[in-house]
C-alpha positions as CSV (number, residue, x, y, z in Angstrom):
1,X,-49.2,200.0,138.3
2,X,-47.0,202.4,140.2
3,X,-45.8,204.0,137.0
4,X,-49.4,204.6,135.8
5,X,-50.4,206.3,139.0
6,X,-47.2,208.5,138.9
7,X,-48.0,209.4,135.2
8,X,-51.6,210.2,136.1
9,X,-50.5,212.4,139.0
10,X,-48.1,214.3,136.8
11,X,-50.7,214.8,134.1
12,X,-53.2,216.0,136.7
13,X,-50.7,218.5,138.1
14,X,-49.8,219.8,134.6
15,X,-53.5,220.2,133.9
16,X,-54.1,222.1,137.1
17,X,-51.2,224.4,136.4
18,X,-52.3,225.1,132.9
19,X,-55.8,225.9,134.0
20,X,-54.5,228.3,136.7
21,X,-52.2,230.1,134.2
22,X,-55.1,230.5,131.7
23,X,-57.4,231.8,134.4
24,X,-54.8,234.3,135.7
25,X,-54.0,235.5,132.2
26,X,-57.7,236.1,131.5
27,X,-58.3,237.9,134.8
28,X,-55.3,240.1,134.3
29,X,-56.4,241.4,130.9
30,X,-58.4,244.7,131.3
31,X,-61.8,244.9,129.7
32,X,-63.1,247.4,127.2
33,X,-64.7,249.6,129.9
34,X,-61.4,249.7,131.9
35,X,-59.4,250.7,128.9
36,X,-61.9,253.4,128.0
37,X,-61.7,254.8,131.6
38,X,-57.9,254.6,131.5
39,X,-57.7,256.5,128.2
40,X,-60.1,259.1,129.5
41,X,-57.9,259.6,132.5
42,X,-54.8,260.0,130.2
43,X,-56.6,262.7,128.2
44,X,-57.7,264.5,131.3
45,X,-54.2,264.4,132.7
46,X,-52.8,265.7,129.4
47,X,-55.1,268.7,129.5
48,X,-54.3,269.4,133.1
49,X,-50.5,269.2,132.6
50,X,-50.8,271.2,129.4
51,X,-49.1,268.4,127.4
52,X,-52.1,268.5,125.1
53,X,-53.4,271.6,123.2
54,X,-57.2,272.1,123.2
55,X,-57.3,271.0,119.5
56,X,-55.4,267.8,120.2
57,X,-57.5,267.0,123.3
58,X,-60.6,267.6,121.2
59,X,-59.5,265.1,118.6
60,X,-58.6,262.5,121.1
61,X,-61.9,263.0,123.0
62,X,-63.9,262.8,119.8
63,X,-62.2,259.4,119.0
64,X,-62.8,258.1,122.5
65,X,-66.5,259.2,122.4
66,X,-66.9,257.3,119.1
67,X,-65.5,254.2,120.8
68,X,-67.9,254.6,123.7
69,X,-70.9,255.0,121.5
70,X,-69.9,252.0,119.4
71,X,-69.4,249.9,122.5
72,X,-72.8,250.8,123.9
73,X,-74.5,250.2,120.5
74,X,-72.8,246.8,120.2
75,X,-73.9,245.8,123.7
76,X,-77.4,246.9,123.0
77,X,-77.6,244.9,119.8
78,X,-76.1,241.7,121.3
79,X,-78.1,241.7,124.5
80,X,-75.6,243.3,126.8
81,X,-72.6,241.0,126.1
82,X,-69.9,241.7,123.5
83,X,-69.1,239.0,121.1
84,X,-65.4,238.1,120.5
85,X,-65.4,239.8,117.0
86,X,-66.9,243.0,118.6
87,X,-64.3,243.0,121.3
88,X,-61.5,242.6,118.8
89,X,-62.8,245.6,116.8
90,X,-63.2,247.8,119.8
91,X,-59.8,246.7,121.0
92,X,-58.2,247.7,117.7
93,X,-59.9,251.1,117.9
94,X,-58.6,251.6,121.5
95,X,-55.1,250.5,120.4
96,X,-55.1,253.2,117.7
97,X,-56.4,255.8,120.1
98,X,-53.9,254.9,122.7
99,X,-51.1,255.4,120.2
100,X,-52.5,258.7,119.2
101,X,-52.7,259.8,122.9
102,X,-49.1,258.9,123.4
103,X,-47.9,260.6,120.2
104,X,-49.8,263.8,120.9
105,X,-48.7,264.0,124.5
106,X,-45.1,263.6,123.7
107,X,-44.8,265.8,120.6
108,X,-43.4,269.3,120.9
109,X,-46.2,271.8,121.3
110,X,-46.2,274.5,118.7
111,X,-48.1,277.7,119.7
112,X,-48.4,280.6,117.2
């Protein structure tokens, strides 16, 4: 009997810890809106610091605007909530745009 109660207590403690870890991981992950805002800030900072040319900033801004429009259209079609498949698609687009921002901000600027 003592062994069963000990095993039950251990299993309960493991369950509580796993639930807490899963909840923390979910809460720490930024949403689509936060990622869009962060990328907008990075583009604005690149323009202000002259790390981006006007043409590069225009390309990056165009891509980010497309993501914003797609996100709002997806939300409108699905009743204000993004489905997992839609989140995955937007996340991939934001990943690509983030890599572009990084590449364009750290390349040597060539002015003619």
